[in-house]
mmCIF file of the N, C-alpha and C atoms, coordinates in Angstrom:
data_MODEL
# 
_entry.id   MODEL 
# 
loop_
_atom_site.group_PDB 
_atom_site.id 
_atom_site.type_symbol 
_atom_site.label_atom_id 
_atom_site.label_alt_id 
_atom_site.label_comp_id 
_atom_site.label_asym_id 
_atom_site.label_entity_id 
_atom_site.label_seq_id 
_atom_site.pdbx_PDB_ins_code 
_atom_site.Cartn_x 
_atom_site.Cartn_y 
_atom_site.Cartn_z 
_atom_site.occupancy 
_atom_site.B_iso_or_equiv 
_atom_site.pdbx_formal_charge 
_atom_site.auth_seq_id 
_atom_site.auth_comp_id 
_atom_site.auth_asym_id 
_atom_site.auth_atom_id 
_atom_site.pdbx_PDB_model_num 
ATOM 1   N N  . UNK A 1 1  ? -0.331  -28.150 4.569   1.00 0.00 ? 1  UNK A N  1 
ATOM 2   C CA . UNK A 1 1  ? 0.290   -27.086 3.816   1.00 0.00 ? 1  UNK A CA 1 
ATOM 3   C C  . UNK A 1 1  ? -0.626  -26.718 2.649   1.00 0.00 ? 1  UNK A C  1 
ATOM 4   N N  . UNK A 1 2  ? -0.656  -25.441 2.320   1.00 0.00 ? 2  UNK A N  1 
ATOM 5   C CA . UNK A 1 2  ? -1.418  -24.962 1.171   1.00 0.00 ? 2  UNK A CA 1 
ATOM 6   C C  . UNK A 1 2  ? -0.459  -24.292 0.195   1.00 0.00 ? 2  UNK A C  1 
ATOM 7   N N  . UNK A 1 3  ? -0.858  -24.239 -1.065  1.00 0.00 ? 3  UNK A N  1 
ATOM 8   C CA . UNK A 1 3  ? -0.029  -23.615 -2.092  1.00 0.00 ? 3  UNK A CA 1 
ATOM 9   C C  . UNK A 1 3  ? -0.733  -22.384 -2.643  1.00 0.00 ? 3  UNK A C  1 
ATOM 10  N N  . UNK A 1 4  ? 0.045   -21.368 -2.896  1.00 0.00 ? 4  UNK A N  1 
ATOM 11  C CA . UNK A 1 4  ? -0.459  -20.167 -3.540  1.00 0.00 ? 4  UNK A CA 1 
ATOM 12  C C  . UNK A 1 4  ? -0.601  -20.456 -5.029  1.00 0.00 ? 4  UNK A C  1 
ATOM 13  N N  . UNK A 1 5  ? -1.766  -20.132 -5.594  1.00 0.00 ? 5  UNK A N  1 
ATOM 14  C CA . UNK A 1 5  ? -2.027  -20.387 -7.009  1.00 0.00 ? 5  UNK A CA 1 
ATOM 15  C C  . UNK A 1 5  ? -2.347  -19.078 -7.713  1.00 0.00 ? 5  UNK A C  1 
ATOM 16  N N  . UNK A 1 6  ? -2.095  -19.032 -9.008  1.00 0.00 ? 6  UNK A N  1 
ATOM 17  C CA . UNK A 1 6  ? -2.369  -17.856 -9.835  1.00 0.00 ? 6  UNK A CA 1 
ATOM 18  C C  . UNK A 1 6  ? -3.318  -18.290 -10.944 1.00 0.00 ? 6  UNK A C  1 
ATOM 19  N N  . UNK A 1 7  ? -4.466  -17.612 -11.074 1.00 0.00 ? 7  UNK A N  1 
ATOM 20  C CA . UNK A 1 7  ? -5.461  -18.057 -12.049 1.00 0.00 ? 7  UNK A CA 1 
ATOM 21  C C  . UNK A 1 7  ? -5.466  -17.206 -13.317 1.00 0.00 ? 7  UNK A C  1 
ATOM 22  N N  . UNK A 1 8  ? -6.360  -17.555 -14.239 1.00 0.00 ? 8  UNK A N  1 
ATOM 23  C CA . UNK A 1 8  ? -6.465  -16.849 -15.521 1.00 0.00 ? 8  UNK A CA 1 
ATOM 24  C C  . UNK A 1 8  ? -6.927  -15.407 -15.377 1.00 0.00 ? 8  UNK A C  1 
ATOM 25  N N  . UNK A 1 9  ? -7.554  -15.073 -14.249 1.00 0.00 ? 9  UNK A N  1 
ATOM 26  C CA . UNK A 1 9  ? -8.005  -13.703 -13.989 1.00 0.00 ? 9  UNK A CA 1 
ATOM 27  C C  . UNK A 1 9  ? -6.913  -12.862 -13.349 1.00 0.00 ? 9  UNK A C  1 
ATOM 28  N N  . UNK A 1 10 ? -5.694  -13.395 -13.326 1.00 0.00 ? 10 UNK A N  1 
ATOM 29  C CA . UNK A 1 10 ? -4.524  -12.717 -12.753 1.00 0.00 ? 10 UNK A CA 1 
ATOM 30  C C  . UNK A 1 10 ? -4.726  -12.402 -11.276 1.00 0.00 ? 10 UNK A C  1 
ATOM 31  N N  . UNK A 1 11 ? -5.305  -13.363 -10.557 1.00 0.00 ? 11 UNK A N  1 
ATOM 32  C CA . UNK A 1 11 ? -5.499  -13.245 -9.117  1.00 0.00 ? 11 UNK A CA 1 
ATOM 33  C C  . UNK A 1 11 ? -4.827  -14.415 -8.432  1.00 0.00 ? 11 UNK A C  1 
ATOM 34  N N  . UNK A 1 12 ? -4.292  -14.155 -7.248  1.00 0.00 ? 12 UNK A N  1 
ATOM 35  C CA . UNK A 1 12 ? -3.720  -15.227 -6.442  1.00 0.00 ? 12 UNK A CA 1 
ATOM 36  C C  . UNK A 1 12 ? -4.823  -15.835 -5.589  1.00 0.00 ? 12 UNK A C  1 
ATOM 37  N N  . UNK A 1 13 ? -4.739  -17.164 -5.385  1.00 0.00 ? 13 UNK A N  1 
ATOM 38  C CA . UNK A 1 13 ? -5.745  -17.870 -4.587  1.00 0.00 ? 13 UNK A CA 1 
ATOM 39  C C  . UNK A 1 13 ? -5.070  -18.892 -3.690  1.00 0.00 ? 13 UNK A C  1 
ATOM 40  N N  . UNK A 1 14 ? -5.696  -19.116 -2.546  1.00 0.00 ? 14 UNK A N  1 
ATOM 41  C CA . UNK A 1 14 ? -5.254  -20.143 -1.605  1.00 0.00 ? 14 UNK A CA 1 
ATOM 42  C C  . UNK A 1 14 ? -6.469  -21.008 -1.299  1.00 0.00 ? 14 UNK A C  1 
ATOM 43  N N  . UNK A 1 15 ? -6.322  -22.320 -1.408  1.00 0.00 ? 15 UNK A N  1 
ATOM 44  C CA . UNK A 1 15 ? -7.387  -23.243 -1.041  1.00 0.00 ? 15 UNK A CA 1 
ATOM 45  C C  . UNK A 1 15 ? -7.109  -23.739 0.368   1.00 0.00 ? 15 UNK A C  1 
ATOM 46  N N  . UNK A 1 16 ? -8.070  -23.548 1.254   1.00 0.00 ? 16 UNK A N  1 
ATOM 47  C CA . UNK A 1 16 ? -7.911  -23.957 2.648   1.00 0.00 ? 16 UNK A CA 1 
ATOM 48  C C  . UNK A 1 16 ? -8.484  -25.353 2.848   1.00 0.00 ? 16 UNK A C  1 
ATOM 49  N N  . UNK A 1 17 ? -7.857  -26.154 3.698   1.00 0.00 ? 17 UNK A N  1 
ATOM 50  C CA . UNK A 1 17 ? -8.355  -27.511 3.948   1.00 0.00 ? 17 UNK A CA 1 
ATOM 51  C C  . UNK A 1 17 ? -9.772  -27.499 4.536   1.00 0.00 ? 17 UNK A C  1 
ATOM 52  N N  . UNK A 1 18 ? -10.595 -28.431 4.076   1.00 0.00 ? 18 UNK A N  1 
ATOM 53  C CA . UNK A 1 18 ? -11.982 -28.546 4.537   1.00 0.00 ? 18 UNK A CA 1 
ATOM 54  C C  . UNK A 1 18 ? -12.051 -28.704 6.054   1.00 0.00 ? 18 UNK A C  1 
ATOM 55  N N  . UNK A 1 19 ? -11.150 -29.493 6.631   1.00 0.00 ? 19 UNK A N  1 
ATOM 56  C CA . UNK A 1 19 ? -11.163 -29.720 8.081   1.00 0.00 ? 19 UNK A CA 1 
ATOM 57  C C  . UNK A 1 19 ? -10.947 -28.415 8.850   1.00 0.00 ? 19 UNK A C  1 
ATOM 58  N N  . UNK A 1 20 ? -10.097 -27.537 8.339   1.00 0.00 ? 20 UNK A N  1 
ATOM 59  C CA . UNK A 1 20 ? -9.845  -26.249 8.994   1.00 0.00 ? 20 UNK A CA 1 
ATOM 60  C C  . UNK A 1 20 ? -11.092 -25.373 8.941   1.00 0.00 ? 20 UNK A C  1 
ATOM 61  N N  . UNK A 1 21 ? -11.727 -25.326 7.776   1.00 0.00 ? 21 UNK A N  1 
ATOM 62  C CA . UNK A 1 21 ? -12.939 -24.521 7.616   1.00 0.00 ? 21 UNK A CA 1 
ATOM 63  C C  . UNK A 1 21 ? -14.044 -25.016 8.542   1.00 0.00 ? 21 UNK A C  1 
ATOM 64  N N  . UNK A 1 22 ? -14.219 -26.327 8.612   1.00 0.00 ? 22 UNK A N  1 
ATOM 65  C CA . UNK A 1 22 ? -15.247 -26.897 9.490   1.00 0.00 ? 22 UNK A CA 1 
ATOM 66  C C  . UNK A 1 22 ? -14.921 -26.650 10.956  1.00 0.00 ? 22 UNK A C  1 
ATOM 67  N N  . UNK A 1 23 ? -13.650 -26.743 11.332  1.00 0.00 ? 23 UNK A N  1 
ATOM 68  C CA . UNK A 1 23 ? -13.249 -26.508 12.724  1.00 0.00 ? 23 UNK A CA 1 
ATOM 69  C C  . UNK A 1 23 ? -13.527 -25.063 13.139  1.00 0.00 ? 23 UNK A C  1 
ATOM 70  N N  . UNK A 1 24 ? -13.412 -24.134 12.195  1.00 0.00 ? 24 UNK A N  1 
ATOM 71  C CA . UNK A 1 24 ? -13.680 -22.722 12.484  1.00 0.00 ? 24 UNK A CA 1 
ATOM 72  C C  . UNK A 1 24 ? -15.170 -22.401 12.440  1.00 0.00 ? 24 UNK A C  1 
ATOM 73  N N  . UNK A 1 25 ? -15.976 -23.325 11.919  1.00 0.00 ? 25 UNK A N  1 
ATOM 74  C CA . UNK A 1 25 ? -17.405 -23.070 11.800  1.00 0.00 ? 25 UNK A CA 1 
ATOM 75  C C  . UNK A 1 25 ? -17.741 -22.182 10.608  1.00 0.00 ? 25 UNK A C  1 
ATOM 76  N N  . UNK A 1 26 ? -16.823 -22.074 9.662   1.00 0.00 ? 26 UNK A N  1 
ATOM 77  C CA . UNK A 1 26 ? -17.046 -21.285 8.463   1.00 0.00 ? 26 UNK A CA 1 
ATOM 78  C C  . UNK A 1 26 ? -17.675 -22.161 7.404   1.00 0.00 ? 26 UNK A C  1 
ATOM 79  N N  . UNK A 1 27 ? -18.203 -21.545 6.365   1.00 0.00 ? 27 UNK A N  1 
ATOM 80  C CA . UNK A 1 27 ? -18.769 -22.289 5.253   1.00 0.00 ? 27 UNK A CA 1 
ATOM 81  C C  . UNK A 1 27 ? -18.817 -21.424 4.013   1.00 0.00 ? 27 UNK A C  1 
ATOM 82  N N  . UNK A 1 28 ? -19.359 -21.979 2.950   1.00 0.00 ? 28 UNK A N  1 
ATOM 83  C CA . UNK A 1 28 ? -19.487 -21.239 1.705   1.00 0.00 ? 28 UNK A CA 1 
ATOM 84  C C  . UNK A 1 28 ? -20.261 -19.953 1.963   1.00 0.00 ? 28 UNK A C  1 
ATOM 85  N N  . UNK A 1 29 ? -19.727 -18.846 1.496   1.00 0.00 ? 29 UNK A N  1 
ATOM 86  C CA . UNK A 1 29 ? -20.382 -17.557 1.678   1.00 0.00 ? 29 UNK A CA 1 
ATOM 87  C C  . UNK A 1 29 ? -19.934 -16.792 2.906   1.00 0.00 ? 29 UNK A C  1 
ATOM 88  N N  . UNK A 1 30 ? -19.123 -17.400 3.770   1.00 0.00 ? 30 UNK A N  1 
ATOM 89  C CA . UNK A 1 30 ? -18.609 -16.684 4.938   1.00 0.00 ? 30 UNK A CA 1 
ATOM 90  C C  . UNK A 1 30 ? -17.710 -15.548 4.461   1.00 0.00 ? 30 UNK A C  1 
ATOM 91  N N  . UNK A 1 31 ? -17.998 -14.328 4.894   1.00 0.00 ? 31 UNK A N  1 
ATOM 92  C CA . UNK A 1 31 ? -17.161 -13.180 4.551   1.00 0.00 ? 31 UNK A CA 1 
ATOM 93  C C  . UNK A 1 31 ? -15.976 -13.132 5.500   1.00 0.00 ? 31 UNK A C  1 
ATOM 94  N N  . UNK A 1 32 ? -14.763 -13.128 4.933   1.00 0.00 ? 32 UNK A N  1 
ATOM 95  C CA . UNK A 1 32 ? -13.549 -13.093 5.736   1.00 0.00 ? 32 UNK A CA 1 
ATOM 96  C C  . UNK A 1 32 ? -12.774 -11.816 5.460   1.00 0.00 ? 32 UNK A C  1 
ATOM 97  N N  . UNK A 1 33 ? -12.260 -11.213 6.516   1.00 0.00 ? 33 UNK A N  1 
ATOM 98  C CA . UNK A 1 33 ? -11.360 -10.079 6.388   1.00 0.00 ? 33 UNK A CA 1 
ATOM 99  C C  . UNK A 1 33 ? -9.941  -10.614 6.379   1.00 0.00 ? 33 UNK A C  1 
ATOM 100 N N  . UNK A 1 34 ? -9.108  -10.083 5.501   1.00 0.00 ? 34 UNK A N  1 
ATOM 101 C CA . UNK A 1 34 ? -7.701  -10.471 5.433   1.00 0.00 ? 34 UNK A CA 1 
ATOM 102 C C  . UNK A 1 34 ? -6.897  -9.298  5.969   1.00 0.00 ? 34 UNK A C  1 
ATOM 103 N N  . UNK A 1 35 ? -6.193  -9.523  7.084   1.00 0.00 ? 35 UNK A N  1 
ATOM 104 C CA . UNK A 1 35 ? -5.428  -8.451  7.719   1.00 0.00 ? 35 UNK A CA 1 
ATOM 105 C C  . UNK A 1 35 ? -4.008  -8.927  8.004   1.00 0.00 ? 35 UNK A C  1 
ATOM 106 N N  . UNK A 1 36 ? -3.119  -7.974  8.190   1.00 0.00 ? 36 UNK A N  1 
ATOM 107 C CA . UNK A 1 36 ? -1.752  -8.273  8.611   1.00 0.00 ? 36 UNK A CA 1 
ATOM 108 C C  . UNK A 1 36 ? -1.623  -7.927  10.083  1.00 0.00 ? 36 UNK A C  1 
ATOM 109 N N  . UNK A 1 37 ? -1.036  -8.833  10.866  1.00 0.00 ? 37 UNK A N  1 
ATOM 110 C CA . UNK A 1 37 ? -0.807  -8.521  12.272  1.00 0.00 ? 37 UNK A CA 1 
ATOM 111 C C  . UNK A 1 37 ? 0.484   -7.712  12.403  1.00 0.00 ? 37 UNK A C  1 
ATOM 112 N N  . UNK A 1 38 ? 0.864   -7.376  13.632  1.00 0.00 ? 38 UNK A N  1 
ATOM 113 C CA . UNK A 1 38 ? 2.035   -6.524  13.851  1.00 0.00 ? 38 UNK A CA 1 
ATOM 114 C C  . UNK A 1 38 ? 3.353   -7.190  13.469  1.00 0.00 ? 38 UNK A C  1 
ATOM 115 N N  . UNK A 1 39 ? 3.336   -8.498  13.217  1.00 0.00 ? 39 UNK A N  1 
ATOM 116 C CA . UNK A 1 39 ? 4.544   -9.218  12.790  1.00 0.00 ? 39 UNK A CA 1 
ATOM 117 C C  . UNK A 1 39 ? 4.542   -9.486  11.284  1.00 0.00 ? 39 UNK A C  1 
ATOM 118 N N  . UNK A 1 40 ? 3.521   -9.012  10.584  1.00 0.00 ? 40 UNK A N  1 
ATOM 119 C CA . UNK A 1 40 ? 3.432   -9.204  9.143   1.00 0.00 ? 40 UNK A CA 1 
ATOM 120 C C  . UNK A 1 40 ? 2.768   -10.496 8.721   1.00 0.00 ? 40 UNK A C  1 
ATOM 121 N N  . UNK A 1 41 ? 2.187   -11.227 9.664   1.00 0.00 ? 41 UNK A N  1 
ATOM 122 C CA . UNK A 1 41 ? 1.480   -12.470 9.343   1.00 0.00 ? 41 UNK A CA 1 
ATOM 123 C C  . UNK A 1 41 ? 0.098   -12.162 8.778   1.00 0.00 ? 41 UNK A C  1 
ATOM 124 N N  . UNK A 1 42 ? -0.340  -12.976 7.829   1.00 0.00 ? 42 UNK A N  1 
ATOM 125 C CA . UNK A 1 42 ? -1.687  -12.843 7.283   1.00 0.00 ? 42 UNK A CA 1 
ATOM 126 C C  . UNK A 1 42 ? -2.661  -13.534 8.231   1.00 0.00 ? 42 UNK A C  1 
ATOM 127 N N  . UNK A 1 43 ? -3.729  -12.821 8.589   1.00 0.00 ? 43 UNK A N  1 
ATOM 128 C CA . UNK A 1 43 ? -4.735  -13.347 9.512   1.00 0.00 ? 43 UNK A CA 1 
ATOM 129 C C  . UNK A 1 43 ? -6.099  -13.254 8.833   1.00 0.00 ? 43 UNK A C  1 
ATOM 130 N N  . UNK A 1 44 ? -6.853  -14.345 8.884   1.00 0.00 ? 44 UNK A N  1 
ATOM 131 C CA . UNK A 1 44 ? -8.222  -14.358 8.367   1.00 0.00 ? 44 UNK A CA 1 
ATOM 132 C C  . UNK A 1 44 ? -9.181  -14.228 9.537   1.00 0.00 ? 44 UNK A C  1 
ATOM 133 N N  . UNK A 1 45 ? -10.103 -13.274 9.434   1.00 0.00 ? 45 UNK A N  1 
ATOM 134 C CA . UNK A 1 45 ? -11.093 -13.063 10.490  1.00 0.00 ? 45 UNK A CA 1 
ATOM 135 C C  . UNK A 1 45 ? -12.470 -12.992 9.852   1.00 0.00 ? 45 UNK A C  1 
ATOM 136 N N  . UNK A 1 46 ? -13.458 -13.672 10.447  1.00 0.00 ? 46 UNK A N  1 
ATOM 137 C CA . UNK A 1 46 ? -14.808 -13.542 9.895   1.00 0.00 ? 46 UNK A CA 1 
ATOM 138 C C  . UNK A 1 46 ? -15.315 -12.119 10.107  1.00 0.00 ? 46 UNK A C  1 
ATOM 139 N N  . UNK A 1 47 ? -16.001 -11.598 9.101   1.00 0.00 ? 47 UNK A N  1 
ATOM 140 C CA . UNK A 1 47 ? -16.568 -10.261 9.197   1.00 0.00 ? 47 UNK A CA 1 
ATOM 141 C C  . UNK A 1 47 ? -17.665 -10.270 10.247  1.00 0.00 ? 47 UNK A C  1 
ATOM 142 N N  . UNK A 1 48 ? -17.664 -9.263  11.090  1.00 0.00 ? 48 UNK A N  1 
ATOM 143 C CA . UNK A 1 48 ? -18.688 -9.143  12.128  1.00 0.00 ? 48 UNK A CA 1 
ATOM 144 C C  . UNK A 1 48 ? -20.045 -8.902  11.480  1.00 0.00 ? 48 UNK A C  1 
ATOM 145 N N  . UNK A 1 49 ? -21.046 -9.599  11.950  1.00 0.00 ? 49 UNK A N  1 
ATOM 146 C CA . UNK A 1 49 ? -22.407 -9.410  11.456  1.00 0.00 ? 49 UNK A CA 1 
ATOM 147 C C  . UNK A 1 49 ? -22.988 -8.176  12.125  1.00 0.00 ? 49 UNK A C  1 
ATOM 148 N N  . UNK A 1 50 ? -23.461 -7.232  11.300  1.00 0.00 ? 50 UNK A N  1 
ATOM 149 C CA . UNK A 1 50 ? -24.043 -6.002  11.847  1.00 0.00 ? 50 UNK A CA 1 
ATOM 150 C C  . UNK A 1 50 ? -25.413 -6.290  12.434  1.00 0.00 ? 50 UNK A C  1 
ATOM 151 N N  . UNK A 1 51 ? -25.676 -5.688  13.589  1.00 0.00 ? 51 UNK A N  1 
ATOM 152 C CA . UNK A 1 51 ? -26.964 -5.884  14.267  1.00 0.00 ? 51 UNK A CA 1 
ATOM 153 C C  . UNK A 1 51 ? -27.824 -4.665  14.135  1.00 0.00 ? 51 UNK A C  1 
# 
């Protein structure tokens, strides 16, 4: 489980578990798109690398 946090810059943040990030093959600097699916769920998708 993760908790939604609010920082001094008045932004909400979520810290994702290291094991999840490693399982996805993501790392520091990975650009993620935040989208809502048709059911209103938040989905994180890595940004496609332009060729």
